[in-house]
Every structure is written in C-alpha cells, then in structure tokens.
C-alpha positions as CSV (number, residue, x, y, z in Angstrom):
1,M,-0.2,0.0,-0.1
2,I,1.3,3.3,-0.9
3,Y,0.4,6.6,1.3
4,S,0.6,10.1,0.8
5,T,1.1,12.9,3.0
6,S,-2.7,13.6,2.0
7,D,-3.7,10.6,4.1
8,S,-4.1,11.9,7.4
9,V,-5.5,10.1,10.8
10,V,-6.6,12.3,14.1
11,L,-5.6,10.5,17.1
12,N,-7.8,12.9,19.1
13,S,-9.0,17.0,19.5
14,Q,-5.9,17.6,21.4
15,T,-3.4,16.1,19.0
16,D,-2.4,17.3,15.2
17,N,-2.8,15.1,12.4
18,I,-0.6,12.4,12.0
19,T,-0.1,10.9,8.3
20,K,0.1,7.5,8.0
21,R,3.4,7.4,6.6
22,Q,4.6,9.3,9.9
23,Q,2.8,6.5,11.8
24,S,4.4,3.6,9.6
25,Q,8.1,4.9,11.0
26,R,7.1,5.0,14.4
27,K,8.0,2.0,16.6
28,V,6.2,1.2,20.0
29,Q,8.8,0.2,22.6
30,I,7.6,-1.8,26.2
31,N,9.7,-1.5,29.2
32,G,8.3,-4.8,30.8
33,E,9.7,-3.7,34.1
34,N,7.5,-0.6,34.8
35,C,4.3,-2.5,33.0
36,K,1.5,-3.2,36.1
37,A,-0.7,-5.4,33.4
38,C,-3.8,-3.2,33.6
39,G,-4.4,-4.0,30.0
40,L,-5.5,-0.6,29.0
41,C,-2.8,-0.8,25.9
42,I,-4.2,-4.2,24.7
43,A,-7.4,-2.8,25.0
44,H,-6.9,0.4,23.1
45,C,-4.6,-1.1,20.4
46,P,-6.7,-0.9,17.2
47,K,-4.5,-3.9,15.2
48,K,-4.3,-6.0,18.4
49,V,-0.3,-6.4,18.2
50,L,0.0,-6.4,22.3
51,I,-0.9,-9.5,24.2
52,R,-0.2,-10.0,28.1
53,G,3.1,-11.8,28.3
54,E,4.2,-14.9,30.2
55,H,7.4,-13.4,31.6
56,I,6.6,-12.2,35.3
57,N,8.4,-8.5,35.7
58,S,10.2,-7.8,39.5
59,M,6.9,-6.3,40.6
60,G,5.2,-9.7,40.0
61,Y,3.0,-8.6,37.1
62,E,2.9,-10.5,33.4
63,A,4.0,-7.5,31.3
64,T,2.5,-6.7,28.0
65,I,4.5,-7.7,25.0
66,I,4.3,-6.8,21.3
67,A,3.0,-10.1,19.5
68,S,3.6,-8.8,16.0
69,P,5.4,-5.7,15.7
70,E,5.2,-5.9,12.1
71,D,1.5,-5.4,12.2
72,C,1.9,-2.1,14.7
73,T,1.3,1.3,12.8
74,G,2.9,3.3,15.4
75,C,-0.5,5.2,16.3
76,G,0.9,5.8,19.7
77,L,-3.0,4.9,21.6
78,C,-1.4,2.3,23.4
79,F,1.1,5.1,25.0
80,Y,-1.6,7.6,25.7
81,S,-3.7,4.6,27.4
82,C,-1.0,3.5,29.5
83,P,-1.0,5.1,33.2
84,E,2.4,3.8,33.7
85,P,5.5,6.4,33.3
86,D,8.0,5.0,31.1
87,A,5.9,1.9,30.3
88,I,5.3,2.4,26.9
89,N,7.2,4.7,24.5
90,V,6.7,5.4,21.0
91,I,10.0,5.9,19.0
92,S,10.8,7.5,15.5
C-alpha cells in the first residue's frame, strides 16, 4: 500500500494530524519492568498487536509484549492509554 502525505488520521482533538506515513515510521517500545499489566494498552490497540506476556516482571506482573511488531502502525494509542510512566514509548 502506498501512503501520501494527504492521508491523515486524527488521534484525538488535542493532537495534530499525523499522516499514516509518519505513523508507519514509528515503533512501540515496551519496558516490561514498568508494566503493571492493567491491559489498557491491549484494549486500545486498533491492530491488536499487544498481548499479555508470560514473563513475570520484578513487581510480580505479566508484562504486556508486542506479539506482531510488523503489524504495528505506530499510532501511539497504547502510549496515551497507559497510566504507567515509561512503560510504553513510541520512537521514530
């Protein structure tokens, strides 16, 4: 699929338009040690690429993992839904 800069998606009314091309260049990074397994990121992921992992972190939680990173669009909804600082980052 080819994206042009005229293809845009609004994440919410507080943010600027982000083109699909810009999104596809972004990657999600999960710090499993900061995850408390609340599941909000899993619930908000439009592509359903996040799942609860089997590894138990130092706080005793099964941290979220990225099951299919190739399907991630980099939209950032997981980041915005996560209540834990530094548990999820979106990097360019």
